[in-house]
The first five atom37 places (N, CA, C, CB, O) and aatype in JSON, in Angstrom:
{
  "aatype": [12, 9, 17, 6, 16, 10, 7, 0, 19, 10, 9, 7, 13, 0, 9, 0, 10, 15, 0, 0, 1, 17, 10, 14, 3, 1, 13, 14, 0, 15, 15, 10, 16, 10, 0, 16, 7, 14, 19, 0, 0, 19, 10, 7, 0, 10, 10, 16, 1, 15, 9, 10, 7, 14, 7, 8, 14, 19, 5, 19, 12, 19, 0, 0, 9, 0, 19, 7, 0, 0, 10, 10, 15, 19, 19, 0, 1, 14, 14, 1, 1, 1, 13, 1, 1, 14, 16, 16, 14, 10, 11, 7, 8, 1, 16, 0],
  "atom_mask": [
    [1, 1, 1, 1, 1],
    [1, 1, 1, 1, 1],
    [1, 1, 1, 1, 1],
    [1, 1, 1, 1, 1],
    [1, 1, 1, 1, 1],
    [1, 1, 1, 1, 1],
    [1, 1, 1, 0, 1],
    [1, 1, 1, 1, 1],
    [1, 1, 1, 1, 1],
    [1, 1, 1, 1, 1],
    [1, 1, 1, 1, 1],
    [1, 1, 1, 0, 1],
    [1, 1, 1, 1, 1],
    [1, 1, 1, 1, 1],
    [1, 1, 1, 1, 1],
    [1, 1, 1, 1, 1],
    [1, 1, 1, 1, 1],
    [1, 1, 1, 1, 1],
    [1, 1, 1, 1, 1],
    [1, 1, 1, 1, 1],
    [1, 1, 1, 1, 1],
    [1, 1, 1, 1, 1],
    [1, 1, 1, 1, 1],
    [1, 1, 1, 1, 1],
    [1, 1, 1, 1, 1],
    [1, 1, 1, 1, 1],
    [1, 1, 1, 1, 1],
    [1, 1, 1, 1, 1],
    [1, 1, 1, 1, 1],
    [1, 1, 1, 1, 1],
    [1, 1, 1, 1, 1],
    [1, 1, 1, 1, 1],
    [1, 1, 1, 1, 1],
    [1, 1, 1, 1, 1],
    [1, 1, 1, 1, 1],
    [1, 1, 1, 1, 1],
    [1, 1, 1, 0, 1],
    [1, 1, 1, 1, 1],
    [1, 1, 1, 1, 1],
    [1, 1, 1, 1, 1],
    [1, 1, 1, 1, 1],
    [1, 1, 1, 1, 1],
    [1, 1, 1, 1, 1],
    [1, 1, 1, 0, 1],
    [1, 1, 1, 1, 1],
    [1, 1, 1, 1, 1],
    [1, 1, 1, 1, 1],
    [1, 1, 1, 1, 1],
    [1, 1, 1, 1, 1],
    [1, 1, 1, 1, 1],
    [1, 1, 1, 1, 1],
    [1, 1, 1, 1, 1],
    [1, 1, 1, 0, 1],
    [1, 1, 1, 1, 1],
    [1, 1, 1, 0, 1],
    [1, 1, 1, 1, 1],
    [1, 1, 1, 1, 1],
    [1, 1, 1, 1, 1],
    [1, 1, 1, 1, 1],
    [1, 1, 1, 1, 1],
    [1, 1, 1, 1, 1],
    [1, 1, 1, 1, 1],
    [1, 1, 1, 1, 1],
    [1, 1, 1, 1, 1],
    [1, 1, 1, 1, 1],
    [1, 1, 1, 1, 1],
    [1, 1, 1, 1, 1],
    [1, 1, 1, 0, 1],
    [1, 1, 1, 1, 1],
    [1, 1, 1, 1, 1],
    [1, 1, 1, 1, 1],
    [1, 1, 1, 1, 1],
    [1, 1, 1, 1, 1],
    [1, 1, 1, 1, 1],
    [1, 1, 1, 1, 1],
    [1, 1, 1, 1, 1],
    [1, 1, 1, 1, 1],
    [1, 1, 1, 1, 1],
    [1, 1, 1, 1, 1],
    [1, 1, 1, 1, 1],
    [1, 1, 1, 1, 1],
    [1, 1, 1, 1, 1],
    [1, 1, 1, 1, 1],
    [1, 1, 1, 1, 1],
    [1, 1, 1, 1, 1],
    [1, 1, 1, 1, 1],
    [1, 1, 1, 1, 1],
    [1, 1, 1, 1, 1],
    [1, 1, 1, 1, 1],
    [1, 1, 1, 1, 1],
    [1, 1, 1, 1, 1],
    [1, 1, 1, 0, 1],
    [1, 1, 1, 1, 1],
    [1, 1, 1, 1, 1],
    [1, 1, 1, 1, 1],
    [1, 1, 1, 1, 1]
  ],
  "atom_positions": [
    [[-45.29, 75.55, 3.53], [-44.21, 76.5, 3.54], [-44.64, 77.81, 4.18], [-43.72, 76.74, 2.13], [-43.84, 78.47, 4.84]],
    [[-45.9, 78.18, 4.0], [-46.37, 79.43, 4.6], [-46.34, 79.34, 6.13], [-47.79, 79.76, 4.1], [-46.1, 80.34, 6.8]],
    [[-46.59, 78.16, 6.68], [-46.58, 78.02, 8.14], [-45.17, 78.09, 8.69], [-47.23, 76.7, 8.55], [-44.94, 78.62, 9.77]],
    [[-44.22, 77.55, 7.94], [-42.83, 77.64, 8.38], [-42.35, 79.09, 8.35], [-41.92, 76.77, 7.49], [-41.63, 79.52, 9.25]],
    [[-42.76, 79.83, 7.33], [-42.38, 81.23, 7.24], [-43.01, 82.04, 8.36], [-42.77, 81.81, 5.88], [-42.36, 82.88, 8.99]],
    [[-44.29, 81.79, 8.6], [-44.98, 82.5, 9.69], [-44.37, 82.13, 11.05], [-46.48, 82.16, 9.68], [-44.22, 83.0, 11.91]],
    [[-44.02, 80.86, 11.23], [-43.37, 80.44, 12.46], [-42.01, 81.09, 12.63], [0.0, 0.0, 0.0], [-41.62, 81.48, 13.74]],
    [[-41.27, 81.22, 11.53], [-39.95, 81.86, 11.6], [-40.09, 83.34, 11.94], [-39.19, 81.69, 10.26], [-39.28, 83.88, 12.7]],
    [[-41.09, 84.0, 11.39], [-41.32, 85.41, 11.72], [-41.63, 85.57, 13.2], [-42.48, 86.0, 10.87], [-41.1, 86.46, 13.86]],
    [[-42.49, 84.71, 13.73], [-42.83, 84.79, 15.15], [-41.63, 84.47, 16.04], [-43.98, 83.83, 15.48], [-41.43, 85.11, 17.07]],
    [[-40.84, 83.49, 15.65], [-39.64, 83.16, 16.41], [-38.65, 84.33, 16.39], [-38.97, 81.89, 15.85], [-38.1, 84.7, 17.43]],
    [[-38.45, 84.91, 15.22], [-37.53, 86.04, 15.11], [-38.0, 87.24, 15.9], [0.0, 0.0, 0.0], [-37.19, 87.94, 16.51]],
    [[-39.32, 87.49, 15.87], [-39.84, 88.61, 16.66], [-39.68, 88.35, 18.15], [-41.32, 88.84, 16.33], [-39.38, 89.27, 18.91]],
    [[-39.89, 87.11, 18.58], [-39.71, 86.78, 20.0], [-38.25, 86.94, 20.42], [-40.17, 85.34, 20.28], [-37.97, 87.44, 21.51]],
    [[-37.32, 86.52, 19.58], [-35.9, 86.68, 19.89], [-35.54, 88.16, 19.98], [-35.02, 85.99, 18.83], [-34.84, 88.59, 20.91]],
    [[-36.02, 88.95, 19.01], [-35.69, 90.38, 18.99], [-36.32, 91.1, 20.17], [-36.16, 91.01, 17.68], [-35.69, 91.97, 20.77]],
    [[-37.55, 90.76, 20.51], [-38.22, 91.4, 21.64], [-37.54, 91.07, 22.96], [-39.68, 90.97, 21.69], [-37.39, 91.93, 23.82]],
    [[-37.13, 89.82, 23.12], [-36.44, 89.46, 24.36], [-35.05, 90.1, 24.43], [-36.32, 87.93, 24.48], [-34.6, 90.49, 25.51]],
    [[-34.38, 90.22, 23.29], [-33.06, 90.87, 23.3], [-33.19, 92.35, 23.63], [-32.36, 90.7, 21.94], [-32.39, 92.9, 24.39]],
    [[-34.19, 93.0, 23.06], [-34.39, 94.43, 23.34], [-34.84, 94.67, 24.77], [-35.42, 95.01, 22.37], [-34.54, 95.71, 25.36]],
    [[-35.54, 93.71, 25.34], [-36.02, 93.88, 26.71], [-34.95, 93.58, 27.76], [-37.23, 92.99, 26.95], [-34.82, 94.3, 28.75]],
    [[-34.17, 92.51, 27.54], [-33.18, 92.1, 28.53], [-31.88, 92.88, 28.43], [-32.89, 90.64, 28.39], [-31.17, 93.04, 29.43]],
    [[-31.54, 93.36, 27.25], [-30.28, 94.08, 27.05], [-30.53, 95.42, 26.37], [-29.29, 93.24, 26.22], [-30.09, 95.62, 25.23]],
    [[-31.22, 96.34, 27.02], [-31.55, 97.61, 26.35], [-30.34, 98.49, 26.11], [-32.57, 98.37, 27.16], [-30.35, 99.33, 25.2]],
    [[-29.28, 98.33, 26.9], [-28.09, 99.15, 26.68], [-27.29, 98.66, 25.47], [-27.21, 99.15, 27.92], [-26.55, 99.45, 24.87]],
    [[-27.41, 97.41, 25.11], [-26.7, 96.89, 23.94], [-27.5, 97.03, 22.65], [-26.35, 95.43, 24.15], [-26.94, 96.99, 21.56]],
    [[-28.82, 97.2, 22.76], [-29.69, 97.38, 21.61], [-30.45, 98.7, 21.76], [-30.69, 96.19, 21.46], [-31.64, 98.69, 22.06]],
    [[-29.78, 99.84, 21.57], [-30.45, 101.12, 21.8], [-31.5, 101.45, 20.74], [-29.43, 102.23, 21.85], [-32.48, 102.14, 21.05]],
    [[-31.33, 100.99, 19.51], [-32.3, 101.25, 18.45], [-33.28, 100.08, 18.4], [-31.6, 101.46, 17.06], [-33.04, 99.09, 17.7]],
    [[-34.38, 100.2, 19.14], [-35.31, 99.07, 19.24], [-36.0, 98.79, 17.91], [-36.34, 99.34, 20.31], [-36.35, 97.64, 17.64]],
    [[-36.22, 99.8, 17.1], [-36.87, 99.54, 15.8], [-35.96, 98.71, 14.89], [-37.24, 100.87, 15.1], [-36.44, 97.84, 14.16]],
    [[-34.67, 98.97, 14.93], [-33.73, 98.16, 14.15], [-33.67, 96.74, 14.68], [-32.33, 98.8, 14.17], [-33.59, 95.79, 13.9]],
    [[-33.7, 96.59, 15.98], [-33.67, 95.26, 16.58], [-34.92, 94.47, 16.23], [-33.52, 95.37, 18.1], [-34.83, 93.3, 15.86]],
    [[-36.08, 95.11, 16.35], [-37.34, 94.42, 16.07], [-37.52, 94.13, 14.59], [-38.5, 95.24, 16.58], [-38.31, 93.25, 14.24]],
    [[-36.82, 94.82, 13.72], [-36.9, 94.52, 12.29], [-35.88, 93.46, 11.89], [-36.67, 95.79, 11.46], [-36.15, 92.65, 11.0]],
    [[-34.73, 93.45, 12.53], [-33.68, 92.5, 12.16], [-34.02, 91.08, 12.57], [-32.36, 92.92, 12.79], [-33.72, 90.14, 11.83]],
    [[-34.63, 90.9, 13.71], [-34.94, 89.56, 14.21], [-35.8, 88.73, 13.27], [0.0, 0.0, 0.0], [-35.38, 87.64, 12.88]],
    [[-36.99, 89.2, 12.89], [-37.82, 88.41, 11.98], [-37.2, 88.21, 10.6], [-39.15, 89.06, 11.83], [-37.32, 87.14, 10.01]],
    [[-36.55, 89.24, 10.08], [-35.93, 89.1, 8.75], [-34.82, 88.06, 8.79], [-35.37, 90.46, 8.27], [-34.7, 87.25, 7.87]],
    [[-34.02, 88.07, 9.83], [-32.94, 87.09, 9.95], [-33.48, 85.68, 10.13], [-32.02, 87.46, 11.13], [-32.93, 84.73, 9.56]],
    [[-34.54, 85.53, 10.9], [-35.12, 84.2, 11.11], [-35.73, 83.66, 9.82], [-36.17, 84.25, 12.22], [-35.59, 82.47, 9.53]],
    [[-36.4, 84.5, 9.06], [-36.96, 84.06, 7.78], [-35.84, 83.7, 6.81], [-37.87, 85.16, 7.18], [-35.95, 82.71, 6.08]],
    [[-34.78, 84.47, 6.81], [-33.64, 84.16, 5.96], [-33.05, 82.79, 6.32], [-32.56, 85.24, 6.08], [-32.76, 81.99, 5.43]],
    [[-32.88, 82.54, 7.59], [-32.37, 81.24, 8.03], [-33.3, 80.09, 7.69], [0.0, 0.0, 0.0], [-32.85, 79.02, 7.29]],
    [[-34.61, 80.32, 7.85], [-35.58, 79.27, 7.53], [-35.61, 78.98, 6.04], [-36.97, 79.67, 8.02], [-35.64, 77.82, 5.63]],
    [[-35.62, 80.01, 5.22], [-35.67, 79.8, 3.78], [-34.39, 79.16, 3.26], [-35.92, 81.11, 3.06], [-34.43, 78.3, 2.38]],
    [[-33.26, 79.56, 3.8], [-32.0, 78.96, 3.39], [-31.95, 77.48, 3.77], [-30.82, 79.71, 4.03], [-31.52, 76.65, 2.97]],
    [[-32.39, 77.15, 4.96], [-32.39, 75.76, 5.41], [-33.38, 74.93, 4.6], [-32.72, 75.67, 6.89], [-33.09, 73.79, 4.25]],
    [[-34.55, 75.5, 4.31], [-35.53, 74.76, 3.52], [-35.04, 74.52, 2.1], [-36.86, 75.53, 3.49], [-35.3, 73.47, 1.52]],
    [[-34.33, 75.49, 1.55], [-33.82, 75.28, 0.2], [-32.7, 74.24, 0.17], [-33.3, 76.6, -0.38], [-32.51, 73.56, -0.84]],
    [[-31.97, 74.09, 1.26], [-30.9, 73.09, 1.31], [-31.46, 71.71, 1.61], [-29.86, 73.47, 2.38], [-31.12, 70.74, 0.93]],
    [[-32.33, 71.6, 2.62], [-32.84, 70.29, 3.04], [-34.04, 69.82, 2.23], [-33.21, 70.35, 4.49], [-34.25, 68.62, 2.08]],
    [[-34.82, 70.75, 1.71], [-36.03, 70.39, 1.0], [-37.22, 70.32, 1.96], [0.0, 0.0, 0.0], [-37.06, 70.51, 3.17]],
    [[-38.41, 70.04, 1.43], [-39.59, 69.97, 2.3], [-39.56, 68.72, 3.18], [-40.87, 69.97, 1.45], [-38.91, 67.73, 2.87]],
    [[-40.28, 68.8, 4.28], [-40.39, 67.65, 5.17], [-39.46, 67.68, 6.37], [0.0, 0.0, 0.0], [-39.32, 66.68, 7.06]],
    [[-38.83, 68.81, 6.64], [-37.94, 68.94, 7.79], [-38.3, 70.2, 8.59], [-36.45, 69.0, 7.33], [-37.48, 71.12, 8.69]],
    [[-39.5, 70.25, 9.16], [-39.9, 71.5, 9.84], [-39.13, 71.79, 11.12], [-41.37, 71.45, 10.16], [-38.91, 72.95, 11.45]],
    [[-38.72, 70.77, 11.83], [-37.99, 70.99, 13.09], [-36.62, 71.59, 12.79], [-37.85, 69.67, 13.89], [-36.19, 72.53, 13.46]],
    [[-35.93, 71.05, 11.81], [-34.62, 71.56, 11.46], [-34.7, 72.98, 10.91], [-33.95, 70.64, 10.44], [-33.8, 73.79, 11.13]],
    [[-35.77, 73.28, 10.2], [-35.96, 74.63, 9.66], [-36.15, 75.63, 10.8], [-37.16, 74.67, 8.69], [-35.6, 76.73, 10.75]],
    [[-36.93, 75.26, 11.81], [-37.15, 76.18, 12.93], [-35.9, 76.33, 13.79], [-38.32, 75.68, 13.8], [-35.64, 77.42, 14.32]],
    [[-35.12, 75.27, 13.94], [-33.86, 75.38, 14.68], [-32.9, 76.31, 13.96], [-33.22, 73.99, 14.87], [-32.22, 77.12, 14.58]],
    [[-32.85, 76.19, 12.64], [-31.99, 77.08, 11.86], [-32.5, 78.52, 11.92], [-31.91, 76.62, 10.4], [-31.69, 79.45, 11.94]],
    [[-33.81, 78.71, 11.96], [-34.37, 80.07, 12.08], [-33.95, 80.69, 13.41], [-35.91, 80.04, 11.97], [-33.61, 81.88, 13.46]],
    [[-33.97, 79.91, 14.47], [-33.53, 80.42, 15.78], [-32.05, 80.76, 15.75], [-33.82, 79.38, 16.89], [-31.64, 81.82, 16.24]],
    [[-31.25, 79.88, 15.18], [-29.8, 80.08, 15.18], [-29.4, 81.29, 14.33], [-29.09, 78.84, 14.65], [-28.6, 82.12, 14.77]],
    [[-29.95, 81.4, 13.14], [-29.58, 82.52, 12.27], [-30.14, 83.83, 12.82], [-30.09, 82.28, 10.84], [-29.49, 84.87, 12.73]],
    [[-31.35, 83.79, 13.38], [-31.92, 85.0, 13.98], [-31.08, 85.52, 15.13], [0.0, 0.0, 0.0], [-30.85, 86.73, 15.24]],
    [[-30.63, 84.63, 15.99], [-29.79, 85.05, 17.11], [-28.41, 85.52, 16.64], [-29.63, 83.9, 18.11], [-27.86, 86.47, 17.18]],
    [[-27.87, 84.84, 15.63], [-26.55, 85.22, 15.14], [-26.57, 86.59, 14.48], [-26.03, 84.17, 14.15], [-25.67, 87.39, 14.7]],
    [[-27.57, 86.87, 13.68], [-27.62, 88.17, 13.02], [-28.04, 89.29, 13.97], [-28.58, 88.11, 11.85], [-27.69, 90.45, 13.75]],
    [[-28.76, 88.96, 15.02], [-29.03, 89.98, 16.04], [-27.77, 90.34, 16.82], [-30.11, 89.5, 17.01], [-27.63, 91.47, 17.27]],
    [[-26.87, 89.39, 16.96], [-25.63, 89.71, 17.67], [-24.76, 90.67, 16.87], [-24.86, 88.43, 17.96], [-23.89, 91.33, 17.44]],
    [[-24.97, 90.74, 15.57], [-24.22, 91.7, 14.75], [-24.68, 93.13, 15.05], [-24.39, 91.39, 13.25], [-23.88, 94.06, 14.98]],
    [[-25.95, 93.29, 15.38], [-26.51, 94.62, 15.64], [-26.15, 95.11, 17.04], [-28.04, 94.59, 15.48], [-26.18, 96.31, 17.3]],
    [[-25.81, 94.2, 17.94], [-25.54, 94.57, 19.33], [-24.29, 95.42, 19.45], [-25.4, 93.31, 20.19], [-23.31, 95.21, 18.73]],
    [[-24.33, 96.35, 20.35], [-23.16, 97.19, 20.66], [-22.41, 96.58, 21.83], [-23.59, 98.65, 20.99], [-23.0, 95.9, 22.66]],
    [[-21.11, 96.83, 21.89], [-20.35, 96.32, 23.05], [-20.76, 97.08, 24.31], [-18.82, 96.45, 22.81], [-21.2, 98.23, 24.23]],
    [[-20.62, 96.44, 25.46], [-21.0, 97.13, 26.7], [-20.07, 98.29, 26.99], [-20.99, 96.15, 27.88], [-18.89, 98.26, 26.65]],
    [[-20.61, 99.3, 27.6], [-19.8, 100.46, 27.98], [-19.02, 100.13, 29.23], [-20.68, 101.72, 28.2], [-19.55, 99.59, 30.19]],
    [[-17.76, 100.47, 29.2], [-16.93, 100.26, 30.38], [-16.79, 101.57, 31.11], [-15.54, 99.68, 30.0], [-16.47, 102.6, 30.52]],
    [[-17.02, 101.52, 32.36], [-16.9, 102.72, 33.18], [-15.67, 102.59, 34.06], [-18.17, 102.94, 34.04], [-15.59, 101.72, 34.93]],
    [[-14.74, 103.45, 33.8], [-13.53, 103.46, 34.62], [-13.72, 104.46, 35.75], [-12.28, 103.81, 33.76], [-14.1, 105.61, 35.54]],
    [[-13.44, 103.99, 36.94], [-13.58, 104.86, 38.11], [-12.22, 105.14, 38.68], [-14.5, 104.23, 39.17], [-11.37, 104.26, 38.8]],
    [[-12.04, 106.37, 39.03], [-10.8, 106.74, 39.72], [-11.0, 106.49, 41.2], [-10.41, 108.23, 39.44], [-12.1, 106.66, 41.73]],
    [[-9.95, 106.1, 41.87], [-10.09, 105.92, 43.31], [-10.34, 107.27, 43.99], [-8.83, 105.24, 43.9], [-9.79, 108.29, 43.57]],
    [[-11.15, 107.27, 45.01], [-11.49, 108.52, 45.68], [-10.35, 109.02, 46.57], [-12.75, 108.34, 46.51], [-10.2, 110.22, 46.76]],
    [[-9.57, 108.11, 47.1], [-8.42, 108.51, 47.92], [-7.15, 108.11, 47.2], [-8.47, 107.87, 49.33], [-7.1, 107.03, 46.6]],
    [[-6.13, 108.93, 47.23], [-4.89, 108.56, 46.56], [-4.26, 107.35, 47.22], [-3.91, 109.73, 46.57], [-4.36, 107.15, 48.43]],
    [[-3.61, 106.57, 46.41], [-2.94, 105.38, 46.91], [-1.63, 105.78, 47.56], [-2.7, 104.37, 45.77], [-1.08, 106.84, 47.25]],
    [[-1.11, 104.95, 48.46], [0.15, 105.25, 49.12], [1.3, 105.18, 48.13], [0.4, 104.3, 50.29], [1.38, 104.26, 47.32]],
    [[2.16, 106.15, 48.21], [3.36, 106.15, 47.37], [3.12, 106.71, 45.98], [0.0, 0.0, 0.0], [4.06, 106.78, 45.19]],
    [[1.91, 107.12, 45.66], [1.63, 107.7, 44.33], [1.46, 109.19, 44.43], [0.37, 107.08, 43.72], [0.86, 109.7, 45.37]],
    [[2.0, 109.87, 43.46], [1.83, 111.31, 43.41], [0.59, 111.64, 42.6], [3.08, 112.01, 42.82], [0.28, 110.99, 41.6]],
    [[-0.09, 112.63, 43.03], [-1.25, 113.12, 42.24], [-0.83, 114.37, 41.54], [-2.51, 113.38, 43.12], [-0.18, 115.23, 42.14]],
    [[-1.2, 114.5, 40.32], [-0.79, 115.67, 39.53], [-1.81, 116.77, 39.63], [-0.58, 115.3, 38.07], [-1.63, 117.83, 39.03]]
  ]
}
């Protein structure tokens, strides 16, 4: 069980590190991201192990990946939309 927990922590940290690196505008608080990933993966692994019982390490790690990614998506911010005004007025439109 200790190896599954350690594996889940490493998986969660890898997910959080890659999310913070590839999407820095959606994860501005890197300390929150790096803390949420391992905790979420351990939560998913322990929940799956308690449901399935011992002897299912592959399913436990798959659940750790899934729950870690799902709970990291809760921390993500939506992308900023930048609206640009046209530089030249359009034909037939009045500018105020």
